C-alpha positions in Angstrom: -16.0 70.5 -79.0 -14.8 72.7 -75.8 -16.1 70.7 -72.7 -15.3 74.3 -70.7 -18.8 75.3 -68.4 -21.2 77.4 -70.1 -22.5 80.1 -68.3 -26.3 79.4 -68.3 -28.6 83.2 -67.6 -31.5 82.7 -65.2 -34.2 83.1 -68.5 -32.0 80.2 -70.4 -32.4 77.8 -67.1 -36.4 78.9 -67.5 -36.3 77.4 -70.5 -34.8 74.1 -69.9 -36.1 71.0 -67.8 -33.8 71.4 -64.3 -32.3 68.0 -64.9 -30.8 68.8 -68.1 -28.7 71.5 -66.4 -26.7 69.3 -63.9 -23.8 69.2 -66.3 -23.4 72.8 -67.6 -20.6 71.7 -70.0 -21.9 68.7 -70.9 -25.3 67.8 -70.4 -26.3 65.0 -73.0 -29.5 65.7 -74.9 -30.6 63.3 -77.4 -26.6 63.3 -78.1 -26.4 66.8 -78.4 -24.5 68.9 -75.2 -25.7 72.3 -74.1 -23.3 74.2 -75.8 -24.6 72.5 -79.0 -28.0 73.3 -78.2 -27.1 77.2 -77.0 -25.5 77.2 -80.4 -28.7 75.6 -82.6 -30.8 78.2 -80.9 -28.7 81.2 -81.9 -28.3 80.0 -85.4 -32.1 78.7 -85.4 -32.3 82.5 -84.5 -31.7 83.8 -88.2 -34.2 81.5 -90.3 -37.6 83.1 -91.4 -39.6 81.4 -88.6 -37.3 82.8 -85.8 -39.2 83.9 -82.6 -40.8 86.9 -82.5 -39.0 89.4 -80.0 -42.1 91.5 -78.6 -45.6 91.7 -78.1 -48.1 94.4 -78.4 -51.4 92.9 -76.9 -54.4 95.5 -77.8 -56.8 94.7 -75.3 -60.3 95.4 -76.6 -62.1 96.3 -72.6 -65.6 95.0 -72.6 -65.8 92.9 -75.7 -66.3 93.8 -79.6 -69.6 92.8 -81.6 -67.8 89.9 -84.2 -71.1 90.6 -86.4 -70.1 94.7 -86.8 -66.4 93.9 -86.9 -64.8 90.6 -88.6 -67.5 88.5 -88.8 -70.4 90.0 -90.8 -73.2 87.9 -91.5 -75.2 90.0 -94.3 -78.0 87.2 -94.8 -78.9 87.0 -91.2 -82.0 88.9 -89.8 -81.6 93.0 -89.5 -82.2 92.6 -85.8 -78.8 90.4 -85.9 -77.2 91.8 -88.5 -77.2 95.5 -88.0 -77.2 98.3 -90.0 -73.6 97.8 -91.5 -72.3 96.4 -94.5 -69.8 94.3 -95.4 -66.8 95.6 -98.0 -64.2 93.7 -99.4 -60.8 93.1 -98.4 -56.7 94.0 -99.8 -57.4 89.5 -99.7 -60.2 88.1 -102.6 -62.9 86.7 -100.1 -62.2 88.6 -97.0 -64.7 90.7 -96.2 -65.1 92.9 -92.7 -67.0 96.0 -91.7 -67.5 99.0 -93.7 -66.6 100.8 -90.6 -63.1 99.9 -91.0 -61.8 100.5 -94.5 -58.2 100.9 -93.5 -57.9 97.9 -91.4 -59.8 96.2 -94.6 -56.8 97.8 -97.2 -54.3 95.8 -94.7 -56.3 92.5 -94.8 -53.2 90.6 -96.2 -51.2 91.6 -93.1 -53.0 90.2 -90.4 -55.2 87.2 -89.6 -58.4 87.0 -88.3 -59.7 84.2 -85.9 -63.3 84.1 -85.8 -63.8 80.8 -83.8 -62.6 82.0 -80.3 -64.6 80.3 -77.5 -64.9 80.3 -73.9 -68.0 79.6 -71.2 -67.7 82.9 -69.1 -69.4 86.1 -69.1 -69.0 88.3 -66.3 -66.6 91.0 -67.4 -63.6 91.0 -64.7 -63.9 86.9 -64.7 -64.0 86.4 -68.6 -61.0 89.8 -68.6 -59.0 87.2 -66.5 -59.2 84.5 -68.7 -57.9 86.9 -71.6 -55.3 88.6 -70.2 -53.6 84.8 -68.6 -55.1 81.9 -70.9 -56.3 80.3 -67.6 -59.9 80.2 -66.4 -60.3 82.1 -62.8 -62.4 79.1 -62.0 -65.5 81.5 -61.2 -67.8 83.7 -63.2 -68.2 86.9 -60.9 -67.0 90.5 -60.2 -63.5 88.9 -58.7 -60.8 90.9 -57.5 -57.5 90.5 -57.9 -55.5 88.2 -55.6 -51.6 87.1 -54.8 -52.8 83.6 -56.2 -54.1 84.8 -59.4 -52.3 83.6 -62.8 -49.8 85.8 -64.2 -50.8 88.2 -67.2 -48.7 87.6 -70.7 -46.3 90.1 -70.1 -45.5 88.9 -66.5 -44.3 85.8 -68.0 -42.6 87.3 -70.6 -40.7 89.5 -67.7 -39.8 86.4 -65.6 -38.4 84.3 -68.3 -36.8 86.6 -71.3 -33.6 88.6 -70.8 -34.8 91.9 -70.0 -34.0 95.0 -72.3 -31.4 97.6 -71.1 -32.6 100.2 -68.8 -35.9 99.8 -70.1 -39.0 98.0 -68.2 -39.3 94.5 -69.9 -43.6 94.6 -69.2 -45.5 98.5 -70.0 -49.3 98.7 -69.5 -51.0 101.8 -70.6 -53.0 104.0 -70.3 -55.1 102.7 -67.6 -55.5 99.7 -65.0 -59.1 98.5 -65.6 -61.9 98.3 -63.2 -65.6 96.6 -63.6 -68.3 97.7 -61.3 -65.5 98.8 -59.0 -63.3 95.3 -59.0 -60.2 95.9 -60.5 -59.0 93.5 -63.0 -57.6 90.1 -61.9 -54.5 88.3 -63.8 -53.7 92.4 -65.0 -50.1 92.3 -63.0 -47.7 89.3 -61.4 -50.1 87.2 -59.5 -48.3 84.5 -58.1 -45.0 85.6 -59.8 -44.9 88.7 -57.5 -45.0 91.9 -57.5 -41.1 92.5 -59.2 -43.4 91.2 -62.4 -46.4 93.7 -62.2 -46.0 95.8 -65.5 -44.6 99.1 -65.5 -47.9 101.5 -65.6 -47.7 104.6 -68.0 -51.1 105.8 -66.6 -53.5 108.9 -68.6 -52.8 112.4 -67.6 -55.8 113.2 -65.6 -56.5 116.1 -67.2 -57.0 113.8 -70.3 -60.2 113.3 -68.9 -61.4 116.8 -68.1 -60.6 118.6 -71.5 -62.1 118.3 -74.7 -59.0 120.1 -76.5 -56.8 117.2 -75.0 -54.2 117.1 -78.1 -53.5 113.2 -78.1 -50.3 113.8 -76.3 -49.5 111.0 -73.1 -46.9 112.7 -71.1 -43.7 111.3 -70.0 -44.9 109.5 -66.8 -44.6 111.4 -63.7 -42.4 108.8 -62.0 -39.5 109.2 -64.3 -39.4 112.8 -63.9 -37.0 114.3 -61.1 -38.2 116.9 -58.8 -36.5 120.3 -60.0 -34.4 120.6 -56.9 -33.2 117.0 -57.5 -30.3 116.2 -59.8 -29.1 112.8 -61.2 -26.3 112.5 -58.8 -28.3 113.8 -56.0 -30.7 110.6 -57.0 -27.8 108.5 -56.9 -26.2 109.7 -53.7 -29.6 108.6 -52.3 -29.5 105.4 -54.0 -26.4 104.6 -52.1 -27.4 105.6 -48.8 -30.7 104.0 -49.4 -28.5 100.8 -50.3 -26.4 100.5 -47.1 -30.2 101.1 -44.9 -31.2 98.8 -46.9 -28.3 96.1 -46.2 -28.6 96.2 -42.4 -32.7 95.7 -42.9 -32.4 92.9 -45.1 -29.7 91.5 -42.5 -33.0 91.3 -39.8 -35.6 90.6 -41.8 -35.1 88.1 -44.7 -38.5 88.0 -45.8 -39.7 87.5 -49.4 -41.6 90.5 -49.3 -38.2 92.6 -48.4 -36.8 91.1 -51.4 -39.4 91.8 -53.9 -39.4 95.4 -53.0 -35.5 95.4 -53.4 -36.2 94.4 -56.9 -39.0 96.8 -58.0 -36.7 99.7 -56.2 -33.9 99.0 -58.1 -35.7 99.0 -61.3 -37.6 102.2 -61.1 -34.1 104.0 -59.8 -32.7 102.2 -62.8 -35.9 103.8 -65.2 -35.4 107.4 -63.7 -31.6 107.7 -64.1 -31.8 106.4 -68.0 -32.2 109.3 -70.3 -33.1 106.8 -72.8 -35.9 105.2 -71.1 -37.6 108.9 -70.4 -36.9 109.7 -74.3 -38.6 106.4 -74.8 -41.7 107.5 -73.3 -41.6 111.2 -74.5 -44.5 110.9 -77.3 -43.6 115.1 -77.7 -40.9 113.4 -80.0 -43.2 112.2 -82.4 -43.9 114.4 -85.5 -47.4 116.2 -86.0 -47.9 114.0 -89.1 -47.6 111.2 -87.0 -49.7 111.8 -84.4 -52.3 112.8 -87.1 -52.2 109.6 -88.6 -52.4 107.4 -85.4 -55.1 109.8 -84.4 -55.1 112.6 -81.5 -57.4 111.0 -79.6 -56.8 108.5 -76.6 -56.6 105.1 -78.5 -54.3 106.2 -81.2 -52.1 107.8 -79.0 -51.6 104.5 -77.0 -50.7 102.5 -79.8 -48.5 105.0 -80.9 -46.7 104.6 -77.0 -46.7 101.1 -78.3 -44.5 101.3 -81.1 -42.1 103.5 -79.2 -42.0 101.1 -76.2 -41.4 98.2 -78.8 -38.9 100.6 -80.7 -37.0 101.3 -77.5 -37.2 97.7 -76.5 -39.8 96.7 -74.2 -40.6 93.0 -74.5 -44.5 93.5 -74.2 -47.1 95.9 -74.2 -50.6 95.9 -73.2 -52.4 98.6 -74.5 -55.8 98.8 -73.3 -57.3 100.3 -76.5 -60.5 102.2 -75.4 -62.5 105.7 -76.6 -61.8 108.6 -73.9 -64.3 110.9 -75.6 -65.3 114.5 -74.3 -68.9 114.2 -72.8 -70.8 113.7 -75.8 -74.0 112.8 -73.9 -74.3 109.5 -76.0 -73.9 107.3 -73.4 -71.7 106.0 -69.5 -69.8 103.7 -71.5 -66.7 104.6 -73.6 -65.1 100.9 -73.3 -66.5 98.2 -75.5 -69.4 97.4 -73.3 -71.9 98.5 -75.3 -75.5 97.6 -73.4 -77.0 100.6 -75.0 -75.8 103.2 -77.7 -74.1 100.4 -79.4 -74.5 102.0 -82.9 -73.9 105.8 -81.7 -71.0 104.9 -80.2 -69.3 103.0 -82.7 -69.8 105.5 -85.4 -69.1 107.9 -83.3 -65.7 107.1 -81.6 -65.2 103.0 -81.2 -64.6 101.8 -85.1 -63.5 105.3 -86.3 -60.6 105.3 -84.2 -60.0 101.7 -83.9 -59.7 101.5 -87.8 -57.4 104.9 -87.7 -55.1 103.8 -84.3 -54.7 99.7 -85.5 -54.1 100.5 -89.5 -51.6 103.3 -88.3 -50.1 101.2 -85.8 -49.7 97.8 -88.3 -48.2 100.1 -91.0 -45.5 101.7 -88.8 -44.1 98.6 -87.5 -43.9 97.3 -91.0 -42.4 100.5 -92.6 -39.9 100.4 -89.6 -38.6 96.8 -89.9 -40.5 96.2 -86.7 -43.3 93.8 -88.0 -41.7 90.3 -87.8 -40.4 90.7 -84.5 -43.4 92.0 -83.2 -46.3 89.9 -82.6 -49.6 92.0 -82.3 -52.9 90.7 -80.8 -56.0 92.5 -80.6 -59.2 90.9 -79.0 -61.7 91.4 -76.3 -62.6 89.6 -73.3 -65.8 88.3 -75.0 -67.7 89.1 -78.0 -71.5 90.7 -78.2 -75.2 88.9 -78.5 -76.2 88.2 -82.1 -79.4 89.5 -81.5 -79.9 93.3 -80.8 -81.3 94.4 -77.6 -84.1 96.9 -76.6 -82.4 99.3 -74.8 -82.2 102.9 -75.5 -80.2 103.2 -78.8 -80.1 99.6 -78.8 -77.4 97.4 -77.6 -75.8 94.0 -77.7 -75.1 92.3 -74.4 -72.0 90.0 -73.4 -71.5 86.9 -75.6 -68.0 84.2 -75.2 -69.4 81.5 -77.0 -68.2 83.4 -79.9 -66.0 85.9 -81.2 -63.2 87.3 -83.1 -59.9 87.6 -82.7 -57.1 89.7 -84.5 -53.5 88.5 -84.7 -50.6 90.1 -86.9 -47.1 90.1 -87.4 -44.0 87.9 -85.4 -44.1 84.9 -87.9 -48.5 84.9 -88.3 -49.4 84.7 -92.1 -51.7 87.6 -93.0 -54.4 87.3 -95.7 -56.2 84.4 -93.8 -59.1 83.5 -91.4 -59.0 80.7 -89.1 -62.3 79.1 -87.9 -65.9 80.2 -88.5 -68.9 80.7 -86.3 -72.9 79.4 -87.3 -74.9 81.8 -89.5 -75.4 84.4 -86.5 -72.0 84.2 -85.8 -73.8 82.6 -82.1 -72.1 79.1 -82.2 -68.8 78.3 -83.2 -68.8 75.9 -85.8 -65.2 75.1 -87.0 -62.0 74.9 -85.2 -62.3 76.3 -81.7 -60.1 78.6 -80.1 -59.9 79.0 -76.6 -58.0 81.4 -74.5 -55.6 78.8 -73.3 -55.0 78.4 -77.2 -54.4 82.0 -77.5 -51.9 82.2 -74.5 -49.8 78.9 -75.7 -49.6 80.8 -79.4 -48.4 83.9 -78.0 -45.8 82.3 -76.0 -44.7 79.7 -78.9 -44.3 82.7 -81.3 -41.8 84.4 -78.6 -40.3 81.3 -78.6 -41.2 80.2 -75.1 -42.2 76.5 -74.6 -45.9 77.1 -73.8 -45.8 74.1 -71.5 -42.9 75.7 -69.4 -43.5 75.1 -65.6 -42.7 78.2 -63.3 -42.1 78.5 -59.9 -44.2 80.9 -57.6 -43.0 82.9 -55.1 -43.8 79.9 -52.5 -41.8 77.7 -54.7 -44.8 75.6 -56.3 -44.7 74.7 -60.0 -47.6 76.2 -62.3 -47.4 75.5 -66.1 -47.8 78.7 -67.9 -50.0 77.6 -70.4 -53.1 74.7 -70.6 -54.1 75.5 -74.4 -52.0 74.1 -77.8 -50.4 77.0 -80.2 -52.6 77.6 -83.3 -49.4 76.5 -85.6 -51.7 76.3 -88.2 -51.6 80.4 -88.2 -47.7 80.6 -89.1 -46.7 81.2 -91.9 
């Protein structure tokens, strides 16, 4: 065993209690030196239960109905059961909605959690809980603050080594709002702006053109103006760096340092041909576009796969429908207080079935499945009883809802937890957002009880839950 000092990267330091790093070459840890421990970690990465390298968090904003998707209750009254029937899947004994036939054929690839639950009811508070694993402490239409708990991708970007010339954390196709309030815990929160996601925002024309062919453009921020070459931009960067050096000597403030970090990442992305290529969906074949679906949900999940393939650590994919004006409803997300079945029939369920099944199949065929954790969930479910709104609807319900997890060491073909006869209450093995957070971090090789410091150097625990290890396999 060599006693030479071991070089510790920031992400490795973040994963180890500080007192274990007092001596960088001979830290006693249960009889192991630090060199032993890092060698063990490298060896462990070759075994079947190695940590996942990436995560795609498919967020079904608004909250899909558990009764109409993954937790069918065929024995319930019509006013609770609804018109859909359950169908068999590729796993004997597991049934899901008849509106998800392609996903039914892939049930052996994913796990269904039927016992997700929490105590909130408003969209923004529930979304903040779902996106971070930390309850915001209030049940209202809250707005983001610098003290919000960071979202999962921000924590991952802080802890794990970043990809080369790619952002560690991407969000697409748009930031979310409810009643005019931006969704909290969608970015870096108390970690700072440097850990906000890189947004791949939808093309504004996409919303207005019924002839849209399902192609998200390269983000405008990654495209140079016609009169600015890469060399010219590099020269500008050098000039700006000199100005910033003078400025920094006079203003050593946290905001300045954060701006510098974000600015540096932006320059790297703009100058990288690899990053621009990764975002260019026009490089995909027509057959691939068709397989995912030439609608926003399909193209967002196709982009998510391209991001993972290019090395991005974490993608938040806000999987909402963006159809042309059909006259059905103002709701294009999963918040179906009215026109529930019209929207489920025409857009939401067909698009989810097509795009998600394409993603799971594509990840598997490309050898990315085992290294990529996929989590599909909303911030809540929907009421068991169908309301009397026009077209029928289901309202907010967080006491019991379903979550789908796949890849990244999750054992497919299983159902975890159970609800009562009306999918109204959890009766077996409840899973809170805190536990989803702990599971996500654990599968990515991040200790779920890790402490990170905020921009004011105050410590915070990244999760207060426990990993659902029964899902592993």
